[in-house]
Steps between C-alpha positions, in 0.01 A plus 500: 500500500298233326211611279302200629399655831209363694304707744354371821157646559343382822178304477201621700233277652207746494459833325542675168780520245494789254726401211605650165507859626719685249818633664537748663134516609509244784560748779238736355243216494588426862453868585158505325384196696641615831686268728333504834583234757336218306783249502832457328550669162769367266610713207703387200633768270648489152464130418539387139167426335417372152157662533593859599882522471580588860243438769431559865287286728337543838391229741256577779472231764150469646350770273263443209480786251153656470340612172553868587873435543511301175347797316773728633774259389342474153544874447881483523576132428219346292722205403548393861351175625358410839541160658302412812685245713347258753684221674807577288320452167356738242121470535410793278695663218362813341601761251443862583253684281469875472146577623240677284457771761692625801349668801670656795871433475615713206549874520383717210793707378273790400535751786161650407316167519233494769674198658792731583276780628250313716474167683382302198609141437688477170360288218661410169406291199783306338509590130823318403599193700830445319635851568291527819326824402209623706233767466381690806121476535484854640727719288522254205876545468697200370817389678752223456533356850831590664624393843440846651124461429464188717418541865726280706366277773167680515651850532 
């Protein structure tokens, strides 16, 4: 087999491309975002990338990623990029930034935290964006964000 392999990734006319997701996180990112009947979803796994070594990518036809979804992606793949496509062309290209604070979609891992005892919306301050460490505003415990802390698709 030749080492000069080219990959055919289908072009979309309208939607969002999430690129530079470090492998093997592509399917996890898809799970975080949910995949309701919003159009065709194309997934590319384990592509070579100069930027991240091996990368995954996801293409959503007819779906534009919202800020809340971008924040979730930033927690597991802060080096990912988002491209908004209209009429077959990239009209917006943005990096993903880890937010300064996170409300509502992380679970505090402290079983004694009030957010795990009562119906209280979780809230965290990001104290280290590189390692994605957060501090719970209620119990003040510090956690490095792990996939099991992220609520998937609003659950």
